[in-house]
C-alpha positions in Angstrom: -11.6 62.5 66.0 -13.8 63.3 69.0 -12.1 64.4 72.2 -13.7 64.2 75.6 -12.7 65.9 78.8 -13.5 64.7 82.3 -13.4 67.3 85.0 -15.1 65.4 87.6 -12.5 62.8 88.3 -9.9 65.6 88.5 -11.8 67.5 91.1 -12.4 64.2 93.1 -8.6 63.5 93.2 -7.9 67.1 94.5 -10.6 66.7 97.1 -9.1 63.4 98.3 -5.6 64.8 98.5 -6.9 67.7 100.6 -9.2 65.7 103.0 -7.7 66.9 106.3 -7.8 70.4 107.9 -10.3 72.5 109.7 -13.5 74.2 108.5 -11.7 77.4 107.3 -9.3 75.4 105.3 -12.1 73.6 103.7 -13.7 76.7 102.6 -10.6 78.0 101.1 -10.1 74.8 99.3 -13.6 74.8 97.9 -13.1 78.4 96.6 -9.8 77.3 95.0 -11.5 74.3 93.4 -14.2 76.5 92.0 -11.8 78.9 90.5 -9.9 76.0 88.9 -13.2 74.6 87.6 -14.1 78.0 86.0 -10.7 78.1 84.4 -11.0 74.6 82.9 -14.5 75.4 81.6 -13.2 78.4 79.7 -10.4 76.4 78.2 -12.7 73.7 77.3 -15.0 76.2 75.5 -12.1 77.8 73.8 -10.8 74.4 72.5 -14.4 73.6 71.2 -14.6 76.7 69.3 -11.1 76.2 67.8 -12.1 72.6 66.8 -15.4 73.9 65.4 -13.7 76.4 63.2 -10.8 74.2 62.2 -12.5 70.9 61.8 -13.5 70.5 58.1 -16.2 68.1 59.2 -18.2 71.0 60.9 -20.8 72.1 58.5 -21.1 75.9 58.2 -24.4 77.4 56.7 -24.1 79.4 53.5 -25.6 82.9 53.7 -25.8 86.0 51.7 -24.9 89.3 53.1 -25.5 93.0 52.2 -23.8 96.1 53.5 -26.1 98.5 55.4 -26.2 102.0 53.9 -28.1 105.1 54.9 -30.8 106.0 52.5 -34.2 107.8 52.4 -37.2 106.1 53.7 -40.7 107.1 52.6 -44.1 105.9 53.7 -47.0 106.3 51.4 -50.8 106.3 51.3 -51.9 104.3 48.3 -55.1 105.4 46.6 -56.6 105.2 43.0 -57.7 108.2 41.0 -58.3 109.1 37.4 -57.3 111.8 34.9 -59.8 114.7 34.5 -59.7 117.6 32.0 -60.5 120.9 33.7 -61.8 122.1 30.4 -63.9 119.3 29.1 -67.3 120.8 27.9 -70.4 119.7 26.1 -71.3 122.5 23.6 -74.9 123.1 22.8 -76.9 125.8 20.8 -77.9 129.0 22.5 -81.3 129.0 20.9 -83.5 126.5 19.0 -83.0 126.1 15.3 -82.3 123.5 12.4 -78.6 122.8 11.9 -77.8 123.6 8.2 -73.9 123.4 8.4 -71.4 121.5 10.5 -68.0 123.3 10.2 -65.6 121.1 12.1 -64.8 117.4 12.4 -63.7 115.2 15.2 -60.1 115.6 16.2 -59.8 119.1 14.8 -58.2 121.8 16.9 -60.5 124.8 17.5 -60.1 128.2 19.1 -62.3 130.0 21.7 -65.3 131.5 19.9 -64.8 129.5 16.7 -68.1 128.5 15.0 -68.7 124.8 15.0 -72.2 124.7 13.4 -74.6 127.1 11.8 -78.3 127.1 12.5 -80.9 128.1 9.9 -81.4 131.9 10.3 -82.5 132.9 6.8 -85.6 134.7 7.9 -83.7 136.7 10.5 -81.1 137.6 7.8 -83.9 138.7 5.6 -85.2 141.0 8.3 -81.8 142.5 8.8 -81.6 143.2 5.2 -84.9 144.8 5.0 -84.0 146.9 8.1 -80.9 148.0 6.5 -82.9 149.5 3.7 -84.9 151.4 6.1 -81.8 152.5 7.8 -80.3 153.9 4.6 -83.5 156.0 3.9 -83.6 157.2 7.5 -80.0 158.2 7.3 -80.6 160.2 4.2 -83.7 161.9 5.7 -81.7 162.6 8.8 -78.7 164.2 7.0 -81.0 166.4 4.8 -82.9 167.6 7.9 -79.7 168.2 9.6 -78.2 170.4 6.8 -81.7 172.4 6.8 -81.5 172.8 10.6 -77.9 174.3 10.1 -79.5 176.8 7.7 -82.2 177.7 10.1 -84.8 176.1 7.8 -87.6 174.0 9.3 -88.3 173.2 12.8 -86.1 171.7 15.5 -88.8 169.0 16.1 -88.4 167.9 12.5 -84.7 167.6 13.0 -85.0 165.6 16.2 -87.6 163.3 14.8 -85.4 162.3 11.8 -82.5 161.8 14.2 -84.4 159.7 16.5 -85.7 157.5 13.7 -82.4 156.8 12.3 -80.7 156.1 15.7 -83.7 153.8 16.7 -83.3 151.8 13.5 -79.6 151.3 14.1 -80.3 149.9 17.6 -82.9 147.5 16.2 -80.3 146.4 13.6 -77.8 145.8 16.4 -80.3 143.7 18.4 -81.1 141.6 15.4 -77.5 141.0 14.6 -77.0 139.9 18.2 -79.9 137.6 17.8 -78.3 136.2 14.5 -75.1 135.5 16.5 -77.0 133.1 18.6 -77.7 131.0 15.7 -74.1 130.0 15.7 -72.9 127.1 17.9 -69.5 128.2 19.0 -66.7 126.7 21.1 -66.5 128.2 24.7 -62.8 127.0 25.0 -59.7 126.3 22.9 -59.1 122.6 22.5 -59.8 119.5 20.5 -63.3 118.4 19.0 -63.5 115.1 20.7 -67.1 114.3 19.5 -69.4 115.6 16.9 -72.8 114.7 18.2 -75.0 116.9 16.0 -76.1 116.0 12.5 -77.3 118.0 9.6 -80.9 118.7 9.8 -81.2 118.1 13.4 -83.3 120.4 15.6 -80.7 121.9 18.0 -81.9 123.1 21.5 -80.3 124.7 24.4 -79.0 122.1 26.9 -78.8 119.4 24.3 -75.2 118.6 23.5 -74.1 119.0 20.0 -70.3 118.8 20.3 -67.7 117.8 23.0 -64.5 119.9 23.1 -61.6 118.9 25.4 -58.5 120.9 26.3 -55.9 118.2 26.8 -53.2 120.6 27.8 -55.0 121.3 31.1 -55.3 118.0 32.8 -55.4 116.9 36.4 -55.6 113.8 38.5 -58.5 113.7 41.0 -59.2 111.1 43.8 -60.9 110.7 47.0 -59.1 109.8 50.3 -60.9 108.3 53.2 -61.4 110.6 56.2 -59.2 108.5 58.3 -56.1 109.9 56.4 -57.6 113.4 56.2 -55.2 114.7 58.8 -52.1 113.3 57.1 -52.8 114.8 53.6 -52.5 118.5 52.8 -51.9 120.8 49.9 -48.2 120.7 48.8 -47.5 117.1 49.8 -45.3 115.1 47.5 -47.0 112.3 45.5 -45.8 109.8 43.0 -48.5 109.3 40.2 -48.3 106.2 38.1 -50.2 105.5 35.0 -50.3 101.6 34.5 -51.8 101.7 31.0 -48.9 103.7 29.6 -46.2 102.5 32.0 -45.4 106.1 33.1 -44.6 107.6 36.5 -44.1 111.2 37.6 -43.3 112.7 40.9 -45.1 116.0 41.7 -47.2 117.7 44.5 -50.7 117.9 45.5 -52.2 121.0 44.0 -55.4 120.9 46.3 -56.7 119.1 49.2 -60.2 119.8 50.4 -60.8 120.8 53.9 -64.4 119.6 53.9 -65.3 115.9 54.3 -68.0 114.8 52.0 -71.1 113.7 54.2 -72.0 110.9 52.0 -68.7 109.2 51.0 -66.8 110.3 54.1 -63.8 111.3 51.9 -61.9 114.3 51.0 -61.0 115.4 47.5 -57.5 115.8 46.2 -56.3 117.1 42.9 -52.8 116.9 41.2 -52.2 119.3 38.0 -50.5 117.6 35.3 -48.2 119.1 32.7 -49.3 118.9 29.0 -48.5 115.3 27.7 -49.9 113.7 24.6 -49.8 110.1 26.1 -52.1 111.1 29.1 -55.8 111.2 28.3 -58.9 112.0 30.3 -60.4 109.3 32.4 -57.1 107.3 32.5 -56.6 105.4 35.6 -54.0 106.9 37.8 -52.4 105.2 40.9 -51.2 107.7 43.7 -48.6 107.1 46.4 -48.9 110.1 48.7 -45.8 110.7 50.9 -47.1 111.0 54.4 -43.7 110.2 56.3 -40.1 110.8 55.1 -36.8 110.1 56.8 -33.5 111.1 55.4 -30.3 109.2 56.2 -32.3 106.3 57.5 -31.3 102.6 58.0 -33.6 100.5 56.1 -33.8 96.7 55.9 -36.1 94.2 54.1 -39.0 93.2 56.3 -38.3 89.5 55.5 -35.0 89.5 57.5 -36.5 90.7 60.8 -37.1 87.9 63.3 -38.7 88.0 66.7 -37.8 86.6 70.1 -40.0 87.0 73.0 -41.9 89.6 70.9 -38.8 91.7 70.3 -37.4 92.2 66.8 -33.8 91.3 65.8 -31.6 90.7 62.7 -28.5 88.8 62.2 -25.3 90.5 61.0 -21.8 89.1 60.4 -18.4 89.7 62.0 -15.0 88.7 60.9 -13.3 88.2 57.5 -12.6 85.7 55.0 -13.5 82.2 56.0 -14.0 83.0 59.7 -17.3 84.8 59.6 -19.7 84.5 62.5 -23.3 85.4 63.0 -24.2 88.3 65.3 -27.6 88.9 66.8 -28.6 92.5 66.8 -31.8 93.6 68.7 -33.4 96.6 66.9 -36.1 99.2 67.2 -38.4 99.2 64.1 -40.1 102.4 62.9 -42.5 102.5 60.1 -42.8 99.9 57.3 -43.9 100.0 53.8 -44.4 97.0 51.5 -41.2 95.0 52.0 -39.1 97.7 53.6 -38.7 98.6 57.4 -37.0 101.7 58.9 -34.7 100.7 61.9 -34.6 103.4 64.6 -31.8 101.8 66.5 -29.8 98.8 66.8 -27.8 98.9 63.5 -25.2 101.2 62.0 -24.2 102.1 58.5 -21.4 99.9 57.4 -22.6 96.7 59.0 -23.3 93.6 57.1 -26.7 92.0 57.5 -27.6 88.4 56.6 -30.2 88.5 53.9 -30.6 85.0 53.1 -29.8 81.7 55.0 -30.4 83.4 58.5 -33.1 80.8 59.5 -31.9 78.6 62.4 -28.7 80.5 62.9 -27.7 81.5 66.5 -25.4 84.0 67.9 -21.7 83.4 67.1 -22.5 80.5 64.6 -19.9 80.3 62.0 -21.2 80.9 58.5 -19.8 81.2 54.9 -20.7 83.1 51.9 
């Protein structure tokens, strides 16, 4: 049932009853009537609110609320990088030669200095064998000459010549053995043979890759950051690295951030060292979220609940309990935002309840229900 209140006739009657008197009396009467009118307006407003809350015919909007809690807010710089092996080398021969033996296979673990392939060095080995025969003879002559010299037989020149001949042949042999070592293709690092490029009978040459060896226990993520972010990224910053292909995420720190901007790409280089992990492979895509701002004990709200009036942001919270909940408008100051989260600098306190859905069209003091 709709009730109507008419204040104007009441005021008219009062004015008619008080029609006489002087000017001062009229001013007092006017002031008295204004006070009475203000009192009536307050009573009318209170009754309307009581009717609105008690009348089952009044429709209250259904909303969803969430308690506000202090949490950690982080802002990130998003970039893409890739996994790189610090030790990822193409191995080639140190001297030209025909490959006569391949001693490893793909996927095999090798040690630093291990022979991967052998070049044909038969001629050199024959020369070494011949030289060894000459060394044996020179050694015998030297030993005999030395014994004679100790007995004061023969000349010192004969003794010195025999000694020099022997030692010279030894040095020649050492040089030839070192040359023979160059006919081996050896791994410069410990790791895994990732590719066997060489084939039996190939003519190996310096600079022409024959094998690829990768140390997968010494990996890093590398990325280039635009120079506009250069002042906000430094060595030691926290970073979250995601590998979408294997659904893996780690939180670590930047191991290196270059100080010099590349003049061509206008970027700086960053590197993030990785711990050994069999699931992470070189050239794998890595998504980086570098933490460039962090606030502890922050009030954070979804960006979607922030509304604007006259260019100023506000949110709607609720007050009351049970079936007597009212919307309360709260003007706020927004700090940084990231994706769907916004940091609230002022205007909200922990423990308040914010309306997360159903806030569209609500006004201050409107009654709501959950």
